[in-house]
N, CA, C and O atoms as a Tinker XYZ file with bonds, in Angstrom:
   396  protein
     1  N    -38.023000   -7.174000   13.100000    73     2
     2  CA   -36.710000   -6.650000   13.802000    64     1     3
     3  C    -36.541000   -6.450000   14.824000    63     2     4     5
     4  O    -37.041000   -5.335000   14.974000    81     3
     5  N    -35.755000   -7.077000   16.683000    73     3     6
     6  CA   -35.275000   -6.291000   17.345000    64     5     7
     7  C    -34.024000   -5.623000   17.474000    63     6     8     9
     8  O    -33.092000   -6.383000   17.215000    81     7
     9  N    -33.649000   -4.382000   17.806000    73     7    10
    10  CA   -32.765000   -4.220000   17.884000    64     9    11
    11  C    -32.212000   -4.297000   19.145000    63    10    12    13
    12  O    -32.930000   -4.464000   20.131000    81    11
    13  N    -30.390000   -4.138000   19.259000    73    11    14
    14  CA   -29.913000   -3.492000   20.468000    64    13    15
    15  C    -29.924000   -2.410000   21.409000    63    14    16    17
    16  O    -29.275000   -1.471000   20.947000    81    15
    17  N    -30.414000   -2.151000   22.580000    73    15    18
    18  CA   -30.665000   -0.963000   22.947000    64    17    19
    19  C    -29.576000   -1.554000   24.229000    63    18    20    21
    20  O    -29.466000   -2.508000   24.999000    81    19
    21  N    -28.531000    0.383000   23.668000    73    19    22
    22  CA   -27.787000   -0.543000   24.864000    64    21    23
    23  C    -27.791000    1.134000   25.943000    63    22    24    25
    24  O    -27.997000    2.335000   25.764000    81    23
    25  N    -27.346000    0.005000   27.293000    73    23    26
    26  CA   -27.658000    1.597000   28.485000    64    25    27
    27  C    -26.559000    2.711000   27.922000    63    26    28    29
    28  O    -25.366000    2.595000   27.641000    81    27
    29  N    -27.537000    3.918000   27.873000    73    27    30
    30  CA   -27.041000    5.006000   27.579000    64    29    31
    31  C    -25.705000    5.314000   28.660000    63    30    32    33
    32  O    -25.414000    6.445000   28.269000    81    31
    33  N    -25.136000    5.137000   29.300000    73    31    34
    34  CA   -23.800000    5.781000   30.154000    64    33    35
    35  C    -23.216000    4.959000   29.499000    63    34    36    37
    36  O    -22.225000    4.621000   30.147000    81    35
    37  N    -23.302000    4.048000   27.871000    73    35    38
    38  CA   -22.717000    3.512000   27.605000    64    37    39
    39  C    -21.623000    4.444000   25.944000    63    38    40    41
    40  O    -20.527000    4.563000   25.397000    81    39
    41  N    -22.891000    4.781000   25.927000    73    39    42
    42  CA   -22.705000    6.399000   25.079000    64    41    43
    43  C    -21.812000    7.298000   26.092000    63    42    44    45
    44  O    -20.592000    7.170000   25.982000    81    43
    45  N    -22.230000    8.049000   26.908000    73    43    46
    46  CA   -21.655000    8.722000   27.302000    64    45    47
    47  C    -19.964000    7.715000   27.826000    63    46    48    49
    48  O    -18.897000    8.315000   27.706000    81    47
    49  N    -19.968000    6.629000   28.221000    73    47    50
    50  CA   -18.261000    6.552000   28.569000    64    49    51
    51  C    -17.395000    6.929000   26.516000    63    50    52    53
    52  O    -16.235000    7.160000   26.175000    81    51
    53  N    -18.424000    6.831000   25.876000    73    51    54
    54  CA   -18.079000    6.253000   24.870000    64    53    55
    55  C    -16.838000    8.014000   23.601000    63    54    56    57
    56  O    -15.877000    8.256000   22.870000    81    55
    57  N    -18.246000    8.656000   24.449000    73    55    58
    58  CA   -18.310000   10.407000   23.779000    64    57    59
    59  C    -17.656000   10.944000   25.100000    63    58    60    61
    60  O    -17.423000   12.153000   25.113000    81    59
    61  N    -17.398000   10.370000   25.975000    73    59    62
    62  CA   -16.371000   10.604000   27.372000    64    61    63
    63  C    -14.527000   10.208000   26.568000    63    62    64    65
    64  O    -13.510000   10.850000   26.830000    81    63
    65  N    -14.599000    9.277000   25.821000    73    63    66
    66  CA   -13.793000    8.855000   25.472000    64    65    67
    67  C    -13.383000    9.627000   24.429000    63    66    68    69
    68  O    -12.341000   10.224000   24.700000    81    67
    69  N    -13.883000    9.882000   23.143000    73    67    70
    70  CA   -14.016000   10.629000   22.103000    64    69    71
    71  C    -13.580000   11.786000   21.994000    63    70    72    73
    72  O    -12.933000   11.926000   20.956000    81    71
    73  N    -13.689000   13.141000   22.932000    73    71    74
    74  CA   -13.127000   13.580000   23.943000    64    73    75
    75  C    -12.307000   13.786000   23.857000    63    74    76    77
    76  O    -11.831000   14.599000   23.064000    81    75
    77  N    -11.408000   12.725000   25.138000    73    75    78
    78  CA   -10.684000   12.536000   25.339000    64    77    79
    79  C     -9.731000   11.663000   24.471000    63    78    80    81
    80  O     -8.838000   10.943000   24.917000    81    79
    81  N     -9.984000   11.797000   23.462000    73    79    82
    82  CA    -9.080000   11.496000   21.582000    64    81    83
    83  C     -8.472000   13.115000   21.002000    63    82    84    85
    84  O     -7.402000   13.529000   20.557000    81    83
    85  N     -9.444000   13.541000   21.215000    73    83    86
    86  CA    -9.857000   14.637000   21.183000    64    85    87
    87  C     -8.803000   15.836000   21.476000    63    86    88    89
    88  O     -8.247000   16.550000   20.642000    81    87
    89  N     -8.633000   15.872000   23.417000    73    87    90
    90  CA    -7.164000   16.696000   23.833000    64    89    91
    91  C     -6.445000   15.765000   23.510000    63    90    92    93
    92  O     -5.956000   16.245000   22.487000    81    91
    93  N     -5.743000   14.200000   23.670000    73    91    94
    94  CA    -5.124000   13.890000   23.464000    64    93    95
    95  C     -3.924000   14.689000   22.072000    63    94    96    97
    96  O     -2.761000   15.092000   22.056000    81    95
    97  N     -5.313000   14.555000   20.846000    73    95    98
    98  CA    -5.059000   15.399000   19.533000    64    97    99
    99  C     -4.078000   16.428000   20.310000    63    98   100   101
   100  O     -2.981000   16.202000   20.821000    81    99
   101  N     -5.090000   18.066000   20.211000    73    99   102
   102  CA    -4.873000   18.536000   19.963000    64   101   103
   103  C     -3.475000   19.196000   21.525000    63   102   104   105
   104  O     -2.956000   20.308000   21.430000    81   103
   105  N     -3.194000   18.348000   22.604000    73   103   106
   106  CA    -2.041000   17.965000   22.912000    64   105   107
   107  C     -1.373000   17.306000   22.207000    63   106   108   109
   108  O     -1.038000   18.155000   21.381000    81   107
   109  N     -1.081000   16.734000   22.014000    73   107   110
   110  CA     0.298000   16.595000   21.194000    64   109   111
   111  C      0.496000   17.123000   19.626000    63   110   112   113
   112  O      0.957000   16.299000   18.836000    81   111
   113  N      0.176000   18.433000   19.143000    73   111   114
   114  CA    -0.156000   19.306000   18.693000    64   113   115
   115  C      0.734000   19.926000   19.104000    63   114   116   117
   116  O      1.282000   20.648000   18.272000    81   115
   117  N      1.253000   19.944000   20.442000    73   115   118
   118  CA     1.430000   21.570000   21.032000    64   117   119
   119  C      3.822000   20.451000   21.288000    63   118   120   121
   120  O      4.872000   21.023000   21.580000    81   119
   121  N      3.644000   19.282000   21.056000    73   119   122
   122  CA     4.629000   18.933000   20.969000    64   121   123
   123  C      5.190000   18.353000   19.630000    63   122   124   125
   124  O      4.613000   17.646000   18.803000    81   123
   125  N      6.642000   18.906000   19.634000    73   123   126
   126  CA     7.703000   18.144000   18.301000    64   125   127
   127  C      8.465000   17.675000   18.954000    63   126   128   129
   128  O      9.432000   17.941000   19.667000    81   127
   129  N      7.351000   16.192000   18.295000    73   127   130
   130  CA     7.791000   14.598000   18.262000    64   129   131
   131  C      8.629000   14.358000   17.328000    63   130   132   133
   132  O      9.470000   13.460000   17.375000    81   131
   133  N      8.453000   15.210000   16.323000    73   131   134
   134  CA     9.161000   15.114000   14.653000    64   133   135
   135  C      8.794000   15.092000   14.154000    63   134   136   137
   136  O      7.964000   15.914000   13.766000    81   135
   137  N      9.412000   13.130000   13.292000    73   135   138
   138  CA     8.266000   12.494000   11.882000    64   137   139
   139  C      7.548000   12.270000   12.662000    63   138   140   141
   140  O      6.543000   11.881000   12.067000    81   139
   141  N      7.294000   12.246000   14.174000    73   139   142
   142  CA     6.074000   10.992000   14.700000    64   141   143
   143  C      5.081000   12.287000   14.362000    63   142   144   145
   144  O      4.261000   11.912000   13.524000    81   143
   145  N      4.900000   13.502000   14.680000    73   143   146
   146  CA     3.899000   13.325000   15.034000    64   145   147
   147  C      2.570000   13.012000   14.377000    63   146   148   149
   148  O      1.446000   13.113000   14.870000    81   147
   149  N      2.965000   12.561000   13.017000    73   147   150
   150  CA     1.347000   12.079000   12.200000    64   149   151
   151  C      1.188000   11.009000   12.780000    63   150   152   153
   152  O      0.024000   10.649000   12.959000    81   151
   153  N      2.348000   10.109000   13.287000    73   151   154
   154  CA     1.672000    8.618000   12.693000    64   153   155
   155  C      1.619000    9.238000   14.726000    63   154   156   157
   156  O      1.173000    8.162000   15.125000    81   155
   157  N      1.689000    9.704000   15.447000    73   155   158
   158  CA     0.971000    9.827000   16.308000    64   157   159
   159  C     -0.518000   10.762000   16.422000    63   158   160   161
   160  O     -1.153000   10.849000   17.473000    81   159
   161  N     -0.777000   11.187000   15.599000    73   159   162
   162  CA    -2.700000   12.426000   15.555000    64   161   163
   163  C     -2.997000   10.901000   14.498000    63   162   164   165
   164  O     -4.159000   10.575000   14.745000    81   163
   165  N     -2.499000   10.081000   13.648000    73   163   166
   166  CA    -2.773000    9.348000   12.747000    64   165   167
   167  C     -3.539000    7.507000   13.778000    63   166   168   169
   168  O     -4.385000    6.614000   13.731000    81   167
   169  N     -2.723000    7.896000   14.313000    73   167   170
   170  CA    -2.792000    6.133000   15.579000    64   169   171
   171  C     -4.178000    6.915000   16.217000    63   170   172   173
   172  O     -5.202000    6.276000   15.973000    81   171
   173  N     -4.377000    8.042000   16.904000    73   171   174
   174  CA    -5.790000    8.601000   18.179000    64   173   175
   175  C     -6.534000    8.756000   16.827000    63   174   176   177
   176  O     -7.339000    7.873000   16.533000    81   175
   177  N     -6.331000    9.851000   15.930000    73   175   178
   178  CA    -7.199000    9.463000   14.506000    64   177   179
   179  C     -8.270000    7.353000   14.265000    63   178   180   181
   180  O     -9.317000    6.851000   13.856000    81   179
   181  N     -7.262000    7.086000   14.744000    73   179   182
   182  CA    -7.903000    5.301000   14.402000    64   181   183
   183  C     -8.515000    4.589000   15.179000    63   182   184   185
   184  O     -9.407000    3.746000   15.081000    81   183
   185  N     -7.657000    5.228000   16.335000    73   183   186
   186  CA    -9.039000    4.704000   18.255000    64   185   187
   187  C    -10.107000    5.788000   18.222000    63   186   188   189
   188  O    -10.585000    5.806000   19.356000    81   187
   189  N    -10.646000    6.605000   17.541000    73   187   190
   190  CA   -12.050000    7.373000   17.113000    64   189   191
   191  C    -12.394000    6.982000   16.133000    63   190   192   193
   192  O    -13.537000    7.287000   15.792000    81   191
   193  N    -11.795000    6.363000   15.478000    73   191   194
   194  CA   -13.211000    6.260000   14.893000    64   193   195
   195  C    -13.354000    4.844000   14.628000    63   194   196   197
   196  O    -14.213000    4.500000   13.816000    81   195
   197  N    -12.234000    3.493000   15.513000    73   195   198
   198  CA   -12.878000    2.239000   16.185000    64   197   199
   199  C    -14.073000    2.603000   17.347000    63   198   200   201
   200  O    -15.009000    1.803000   17.367000    81   199
   201  N    -14.122000    3.551000   18.161000    73   199   202
   202  CA   -15.113000    3.631000   18.926000    64   201   203
   203  C    -16.377000    4.576000   17.802000    63   202   204   205
   204  O    -17.270000    5.232000   18.338000    81   203
   205  N    -16.318000    4.538000   17.067000    73   203   206
   206  CA   -17.281000    5.382000   16.638000    64   205   207
   207  C    -17.977000    4.176000   15.886000    63   206   208   209
   208  O    -19.034000    3.677000   16.271000    81   207
   209  N    -17.078000    3.646000   14.466000    73   207   210
   210  CA   -18.086000    2.122000   14.476000    64   209   211
   211  C    -17.961000    1.802000   15.493000    63   210   212   213
   212  O    -18.017000    2.772000   16.250000    81   211
   213  N    -17.750000    0.558000   16.170000    73   211   214
   214  CA   -18.359000   -0.431000   16.686000    64   213   215
   215  C    -19.590000    0.608000   18.103000    63   214   216   217
   216  O    -20.550000    0.124000   18.702000    81   215
   217  N    -19.082000    1.950000   18.210000    73   215   218
   218  CA   -19.776000    1.651000   18.928000    64   217   219
   219  C    -21.522000    2.444000   18.652000    63   218   220   221
   220  O    -22.684000    2.098000   18.868000    81   219
   221  N    -20.914000    3.497000   18.139000    73   219   222
   222  CA   -22.473000    4.755000   17.565000    64   221   223
   223  C    -22.899000    3.790000   16.587000    63   222   224   225
   224  O    -23.633000    2.896000   17.008000    81   223
   225  N    -22.636000    3.787000   15.550000    73   223   226
   226  CA   -23.028000    2.654000   13.821000    64   225   227
   227  C    -23.237000    0.620000   14.811000    63   226   228   229
   228  O    -23.222000   -0.333000   14.031000    81   227
   229  N    -23.379000    0.329000   16.210000    73   227   230
   230  CA   -23.199000   -0.902000   16.138000    64   229   231
   231  C    -23.051000   -1.783000   15.526000    63   230   232   233
   232  O    -23.709000   -2.667000   14.977000    81   231
   233  N    -21.765000   -1.378000   15.699000    73   231   234
   234  CA   -21.200000   -2.964000   14.553000    64   233   235
   235  C    -20.887000   -3.873000   15.580000    63   234   236   237
   236  O    -20.017000   -4.444000   14.923000    81   235
   237  N    -20.876000   -4.618000   16.898000    73   235   238
   238  CA   -20.376000   -4.397000   18.191000    64   237   239
   239  C    -21.515000   -5.309000   17.804000    63   238   240   241
   240  O    -21.255000   -6.386000   17.266000    81   239
   241  N    -22.638000   -4.984000   18.020000    73   239   242
   242  CA   -23.536000   -5.768000   17.908000    64   241   243
   243  C    -24.439000   -6.414000   17.115000    63   242   244   245
   244  O    -25.617000   -6.770000   17.147000    81   243
   245  N    -23.239000   -6.455000   16.200000    73   243   246
   246  CA   -24.699000   -6.666000   14.106000    64   245   247
   247  C    -24.114000   -7.860000   13.602000    63   246   248   249
   248  O    -22.890000   -7.755000   13.523000    81   247
   249  N    -24.417000   -8.606000   13.352000    73   247   250
   250  CA   -23.408000   -9.544000   12.228000    64   249   251
   251  C    -22.388000  -10.422000   11.655000    63   250   252   253
   252  O    -21.708000   -9.802000   10.838000    81   251
   253  N    -21.915000  -12.074000   11.839000    73   251   254
   254  CA   -20.781000  -11.933000   11.284000    64   253   255
   255  C    -19.752000  -10.831000    9.959000    63   254   256   257
   256  O    -18.698000  -10.196000   10.012000    81   255
   257  N    -20.759000  -11.094000    8.932000    73   255   258
   258  CA   -20.734000  -10.486000    8.164000    64   257   259
   259  C    -20.506000   -8.970000    7.509000    63   258   260   261
   260  O    -19.829000   -8.588000    6.554000    81   259
   261  N    -21.503000   -8.177000    8.588000    73   259   262
   262  CA   -20.996000   -6.619000    9.368000    64   261   263
   263  C    -19.903000   -6.742000    9.497000    63   262   264   265
   264  O    -19.134000   -6.556000    8.554000    81   263
   265  N    -19.486000   -7.100000   10.723000    73   263   266
   266  CA   -18.120000   -7.530000   11.006000    64   265   267
   267  C    -16.994000   -7.952000    9.679000    63   266   268   269
   268  O    -16.005000   -7.220000    9.659000    81   267
   269  N    -17.025000   -8.722000    8.903000    73   267   270
   270  CA   -15.807000   -9.018000    7.734000    64   269   271
   271  C    -15.761000   -7.782000    7.358000    63   270   272   273
   272  O    -14.740000   -7.108000    7.221000    81   271
   273  N    -17.495000   -7.259000    7.078000    73   271   274
   274  CA   -17.630000   -5.619000    5.764000    64   273   275
   275  C    -16.282000   -4.842000    6.827000    63   274   276   277
   276  O    -15.098000   -5.127000    6.650000    81   275
   277  N    -16.716000   -3.933000    7.815000    73   275   278
   278  CA   -16.310000   -3.091000    7.901000    64   277   279
   279  C    -14.505000   -3.604000    8.961000    63   278   280   281
   280  O    -13.527000   -2.869000    9.096000    81   279
   281  N    -14.663000   -4.936000    9.466000    73   279   282
   282  CA   -12.790000   -5.173000    9.356000    64   281   283
   283  C    -12.326000   -4.738000    8.003000    63   282   284   285
   284  O    -11.339000   -4.007000    7.915000    81   283
   285  N    -12.902000   -5.097000    7.065000    73   283   286
   286  CA   -12.475000   -4.986000    5.750000    64   285   287
   287  C    -12.072000   -3.629000    5.280000    63   286   288   289
   288  O    -11.081000   -3.178000    4.706000    81   287
   289  N    -13.106000   -3.178000    5.693000    73   287   290
   290  CA   -12.574000   -1.279000    4.902000    64   289   291
   291  C    -11.896000   -0.830000    6.592000    63   290   292   293
   292  O    -10.992000    0.006000    6.592000    81   291
   293  N    -12.185000   -1.188000    7.439000    73   291   294
   294  CA   -10.463000   -1.124000    7.948000    64   293   295
   295  C     -9.345000   -1.277000    8.264000    63   294   296   297
   296  O     -9.172000   -0.700000    9.338000    81   295
   297  N     -8.283000   -1.839000    7.851000    73   295   298
   298  CA    -8.176000   -2.847000    7.286000    64   297   299
   299  C     -7.356000   -2.173000    5.543000    63   298   300   301
   300  O     -6.184000   -2.448000    5.289000    81   299
   301  N     -7.885000   -1.654000    4.946000    73   299   302
   302  CA    -7.873000   -0.586000    3.653000    64   301   303
   303  C     -7.097000    0.292000    4.400000    63   302   304   305
   304  O     -5.869000    0.201000    4.413000    81   303
   305  N     -7.956000    1.468000    5.269000    73   303   306
   306  CA    -7.737000    2.469000    5.523000    64   305   307
   307  C     -6.181000    2.381000    6.595000    63   306   308   309
   308  O     -5.296000    3.231000    6.692000    81   307
   309  N     -6.309000    0.828000    7.395000    73   307   310
   310  CA    -4.357000    0.850000    7.640000    64   309   311
   311  C     -3.889000    1.246000    6.683000    63   310   312   313
   312  O     -3.640000    2.446000    6.569000    81   311
   313  N     -3.581000    0.198000    5.532000    73   311   314
   314  CA    -3.141000   -0.402000    4.684000    64   313   315
   315  C     -2.388000    1.129000    4.026000    63   314   316   317
   316  O     -1.220000    1.480000    3.858000    81   315
   317  N     -4.001000    1.908000    3.724000    73   315   318
   318  CA    -3.555000    3.245000    3.360000    64   317   319
   319  C     -2.614000    4.804000    3.488000    63   318   320   321
   320  O     -2.153000    5.676000    2.752000    81   319
   321  N     -2.718000    4.407000    5.136000    73   319   322
   322  CA    -2.540000    5.179000    6.172000    64   321   323
   323  C     -0.974000    4.954000    6.068000    63   322   324   325
   324  O     -0.175000    5.871000    5.871000    81   323
   325  N     -0.527000    3.191000    6.274000    73   323   326
   326  CA     1.146000    2.662000    5.422000    64   325   327
   327  C      1.559000    3.342000    4.365000    63   326   328   329
   328  O      2.552000    3.977000    4.010000    81   327
   329  N      0.724000    3.094000    4.041000    73   327   330
   330  CA     1.349000    3.667000    1.924000    64   329   331
   331  C      1.599000    5.176000    2.750000    63   330   332   333
   332  O      2.767000    5.284000    3.122000    81   331
   333  N      0.766000    6.291000    3.084000    73   331   334
   334  CA     1.261000    7.430000    3.398000    64   333   335
   335  C      2.165000    7.435000    3.592000    63   334   336   337
   336  O      3.025000    7.674000    2.744000    81   335
   337  N      2.469000    7.101000    5.139000    73   335   338
   338  CA     4.064000    7.054000    6.080000    64   337   339
   339  C      4.838000    6.799000    5.321000    63   338   340   341
   340  O      5.852000    7.470000    5.129000    81   339
   341  N      4.429000    5.414000    4.511000    73   339   342
   342  CA     6.030000    4.561000    3.743000    64   341   343
   343  C      6.739000    6.358000    2.432000    63   342   344   345
   344  O      7.756000    6.966000    2.096000    81   343
   345  N      5.484000    6.333000    2.279000    73   343   346
   346  CA     6.342000    8.076000    1.650000    64   345   347
   347  C      6.890000    9.939000    2.415000    63   346   348   349
   348  O      7.572000   10.961000    2.334000    81   347
   349  N      6.095000    9.309000    2.956000    73   347   350
   350  CA     6.058000   10.344000    3.786000    64   349   351
   351  C      7.953000    9.745000    4.203000    63   350   352   353
   352  O      8.867000    9.534000    3.406000    81   351
   353  N      7.948000    9.665000    5.238000    73   351   354
   354  CA     9.204000    8.765000    6.054000    64   353   355
   355  C      9.851000    8.763000    5.193000    63   354   356   357
   356  O     10.896000    8.521000    5.797000    81   355
   357  N     10.231000    8.859000    3.866000    73   355   358
   358  CA    11.173000    7.753000    3.080000    64   357   359
   359  C     11.637000   10.297000    1.663000    63   358   360   361
   360  O     12.271000   10.588000    0.649000    81   359
   361  N     11.058000   10.845000    2.353000    73   359   362
   362  CA    10.807000   11.599000    1.514000    64   361   363
   363  C     13.029000   12.029000    1.801000    63   362   364   365
   364  O     13.739000   11.683000    2.746000    81   363
   365  N     13.519000   13.078000    0.180000    73   363   366
   366  CA    14.365000   12.863000    1.549000    64   365   367
   367  C     15.301000   12.462000    1.395000    63   366   368   369
   368  O     16.272000   13.179000    1.152000    81   367
   369  N     15.361000   11.266000    1.472000    73   367   370
   370  CA    16.716000   10.312000    0.993000    64   369   371
   371  C     17.540000   10.363000    0.404000    63   370   372   373
   372  O     18.676000   10.275000    0.869000    81   371
   373  N     17.204000   10.577000   -1.246000    73   371   374
   374  CA    18.049000   10.342000   -2.533000    64   373   375
   375  C     17.859000   12.149000   -2.792000    63   374   376   377
   376  O     16.955000   12.848000   -3.250000    81   375
   377  N     19.537000   12.480000   -2.102000    73   375   378
   378  CA    19.511000   13.793000   -2.808000    64   377   379
   379  C     19.613000   14.514000   -3.881000    63   378   380   381
   380  O     19.903000   14.074000   -4.994000    81   379
   381  N     19.349000   15.813000   -3.562000    73   379   382
   382  CA    18.878000   16.516000   -4.514000    64   381   383
   383  C     17.551000   15.715000   -5.534000    63   382   384   385
   384  O     17.463000   15.671000   -6.761000    81   383
   385  N     16.541000   15.091000   -4.376000    73   383   386
   386  CA    15.536000   14.936000   -5.798000    64   385   387
   387  C     14.420000   16.044000   -4.178000    63   386   388   389
   388  O     13.374000   16.541000   -4.597000    81   387
   389  N     14.658000   16.247000   -2.953000    73   387   390
   390  CA    13.203000   16.951000   -2.831000    64   389   391
   391  C     13.679000   18.252000   -3.010000    63   390   392   393
   392  O     14.891000   18.444000   -3.112000    81   391
   393  N     12.421000   19.685000   -3.090000    73   391   394
   394  CA    12.201000   20.477000   -3.220000    64   393   395
   395  C     11.717000   20.858000   -2.099000    63   394   396
   396  O     11.296000   22.007000   -1.967000    81   395
């Protein structure tokens, strides 16, 4: 079984992108964006997770079946984030129910 050999420069570029994402997360923590803070943080985390999945887990060069499995897992993660954000944003809509 022959594996895909990626150049080291690609790994360095992805690593730098992950570091930049971490820097963006830290920088975003210092700004008050109201209810959008969590959305921005989760968006940055999703992009970083996608980079790790594609390049460090070698999914980019995998078979179609692997792509389907990984994409369905990532889609399920987005559904869970969406449900969490729906709950988070709807808190306090009904007077007297949130303490």
